FIBA-183871 format. One line per 4 residues: for each residue x, y, z of C-alpha. Coordinates in Angstrom, 3 decimals, m for minus. Layout:
<nuzas>
X:Y:Z ~ ...
</nuzas>
This chain:
<nuzas>
15.496:0.897:m10.691 ~ 12.262:2.282:m9.289 ~ 9.444:2.368:m11.902 ~ 9.104:6.172:m12.042
7.642:6.177:m15.560 ~ 4.973:3.648:m14.600 ~ 4.159:5.644:m11.475 ~ 3.850:8.819:m13.568
1.477:6.970:m15.917 ~ m0.692:5.885:m12.963 ~ m0.762:9.402:m11.501 ~ m1.804:10.884:m14.861
m4.326:8.106:m15.477 ~ m6.093:8.615:m12.126 ~ m5.634:12.387:m11.647 ~ m9.273:13.075:m12.579
m10.765:9.828:m11.274 ~ m13.684:10.183:m8.858 ~ m12.676:10.535:m5.214 ~ m12.809:7.449:m3.042
m14.839:7.125:0.118 ~ m13.115:6.015:3.304 ~ m13.664:2.297:2.647 ~ m13.756:2.236:m1.164
m11.418:0.088:m3.253 ~ m9.001:1.508:m5.830 ~ m8.627:m0.857:m8.797 ~ m5.715:m0.587:m11.221
m4.331:m2.790:m13.984 ~ m0.691:m3.556:m14.643 ~ 1.517:m5.728:m16.814 ~ 4.555:m7.703:m15.718
7.458:m6.605:m17.926 ~ 10.748:m8.449:m18.610 ~ 12.649:m6.058:m16.318 ~ 10.324:m7.026:m13.431
11.534:m10.642:m13.536 ~ 14.182:m12.413:m11.500 ~ 16.531:m15.118:m12.799 ~ 13.716:m17.693:m12.440
11.622:m15.680:m14.965 ~ 8.984:m14.716:m12.413 ~ 8.058:m11.428:m10.786 ~ 10.879:m10.450:m8.435
9.762:m10.160:m4.800 ~ 11.340:m6.698:m4.457 ~ 9.637:m5.507:m7.628 ~ 6.352:m6.813:m6.224
6.657:m4.213:m3.456 ~ 7.365:m1.485:m6.028 ~ 4.354:m2.528:m8.093 ~ 2.203:m2.352:m4.959
3.332:1.320:m4.794 ~ 1.726:1.790:m8.215 ~ m1.640:1.046:m6.612 ~ m1.071:2.602:m3.189
m0.025:6.055:m4.417 ~ m3.042:6.646:m6.719 ~ m5.216:5.222:m3.915 ~ m3.803:7.911:m1.599
m4.410:10.564:m4.269 ~ m8.034:9.561:m4.786 ~ m8.698:9.426:m1.033 ~ m7.609:13.073:m0.641
m4.503:12.197:1.330 ~ m2.044:13.853:m1.074 ~ m3.757:17.227:m0.697 ~ m3.352:16.905:3.072
0.303:15.907:2.664 ~ 1.058:19.017:0.607 ~ m0.935:21.328:2.854 ~ 0.596:20.095:6.124
4.043:19.234:4.678 ~ 3.747:15.677:5.919 ~ 5.433:12.639:4.464 ~ 3.980:9.194:3.888
5.997:6.132:4.854 ~ 5.603:2.377:5.053 ~ 6.403:1.271:8.603 ~ 5.997:m2.436:7.947
4.615:m4.900:5.475 ~ 3.569:m8.507:5.371 ~ 3.201:m10.040:1.917 ~ 2.014:m13.497:0.982
3.171:m14.795:m2.402 ~ 0.951:m17.587:m3.742 ~ 1.180:m17.698:m7.542 ~ 4.016:m17.020:m9.948
3.579:m13.980:m12.153 ~ 5.503:m14.229:m15.405 ~ 6.522:m12.156:m18.411 ~ 3.817:m9.966:m19.990
1.124:m11.255:m17.640 ~ m1.662:m8.795:m16.851 ~ m2.837:m8.279:m13.295 ~ m5.569:m6.386:m11.523
m4.542:m4.738:m8.272 ~ m6.995:m3.845:m5.535 ~ m6.011:m1.345:m2.843 ~ m8.083:m0.304:0.153
m7.851:1.064:3.665 ~ m8.263:m1.842:6.051 ~ m8.350:0.184:9.276 ~ m6.172:2.082:11.692
m5.049:2.332:15.264 ~ m3.620:5.292:17.220 ~ m0.341:5.304:15.265 ~ m0.745:3.495:11.951
m3.072:3.125:8.989 ~ m3.247:m0.333:7.433 ~ m3.663:m0.703:3.694 ~ m4.594:m4.007:2.102
m3.486:m4.742:m1.452 ~ m3.826:m7.767:m3.678 ~ m2.799:m8.773:m7.203 ~ m5.218:m10.882:m9.251
m4.660:m12.789:m12.488 ~ m6.988:m12.871:m15.497 ~ m8.525:m16.130:m14.267 ~ m9.398:m14.583:m10.883
m6.573:m16.166:m8.872 ~ m5.003:m14.078:m6.120 ~ m1.253:m14.114:m6.799 ~ m0.040:m11.838:m3.983
m1.626:m10.260:m0.952 ~ m0.069:m7.611:1.252 ~ m0.890:m5.626:4.345 ~ 1.045:m2.371:4.655
1.396:m0.570:7.963 ~ 1.725:3.082:6.981 ~ 2.307:6.305:8.869 ~ 2.403:10.005:8.194
5.390:11.949:9.413 ~ 5.692:15.655:10.162 ~ 8.530:17.498:11.874 ~ 10.407:14.190:12.164
7.611:12.643:14.264 ~ 4.696:10.377:13.477 ~ 1.361:12.147:13.096 ~ m1.432:10.524:15.170
m4.025:8.887:12.927 ~ m6.789:10.902:14.626 ~ m5.130:14.063:13.245 ~ m4.889:12.511:9.773
m8.552:11.497:9.757 ~ m9.571:14.978:10.976 ~ m7.483:16.619:8.230 ~ m9.264:14.443:5.690
m12.545:15.859:6.989 ~ m13.751:12.459:8.100 ~ m15.428:11.626:11.358 ~ m15.261:7.876:11.085
m14.240:5.879:14.107 ~ m11.335:3.521:13.603 ~ m12.420:0.289:12.017 ~ m11.198:m2.629:14.072
m8.551:m4.594:12.258 ~ m9.296:m8.237:11.594 ~ m7.872:m10.400:14.382 ~ m5.338:m12.035:12.068
m3.917:m8.622:11.021 ~ m3.694:m7.429:14.617 ~ m1.970:m10.704:15.585 ~ 0.560:m10.440:12.742
1.617:m6.939:13.679 ~ 1.510:m7.692:17.430 ~ 3.994:m10.480:16.748 ~ 6.120:m8.076:14.723
5.997:m5.531:17.557 ~ 7.388:m8.135:19.965 ~ 10.476:m8.638:17.797 ~ 13.579:m7.105:19.407
14.741:m3.846:17.884 ~ 17.419:m3.239:16.932 ~ 18.351:m6.803:16.136 ~ 21.403:m8.309:17.736
24.480:m7.657:15.619 ~ 26.272:m10.919:14.827
</nuzas>
């Protein structure tokens, strides 16, 4: 089940936090609970994505994006993600999550998130390709940035991020039904 109570806690916790600048990092702390584990007693890969939500949503709140979403009646969606899992996270372990805007192109905003252990080891790292949707169509990122009252030019994505998503874009869609 989706961690609605944990999300509510994060929203309440950060509702009065200082706003973030365009390139600032949102830092949050989380615990791995028994219900987050798979049968190997480590953080389930699907739950990892849900826990990343617990950082991404308050990040969007603090950046001013949620006000824009309500005002314009837009929705926020993940259009793709690439996650690297490098260290097991186990029961009751505490993590620090860092969330930040990595950059954008004409269609998508890219958010980088990482989970760190107490000893400073990066356990998971994800890049999330996100989009805003209004009237059943994607909203151009230039419109989103303007609504946020920002004048920043798009930050070029690191070459490795651009290459990852370029490879994903070349994948046939829909896939062949077997």
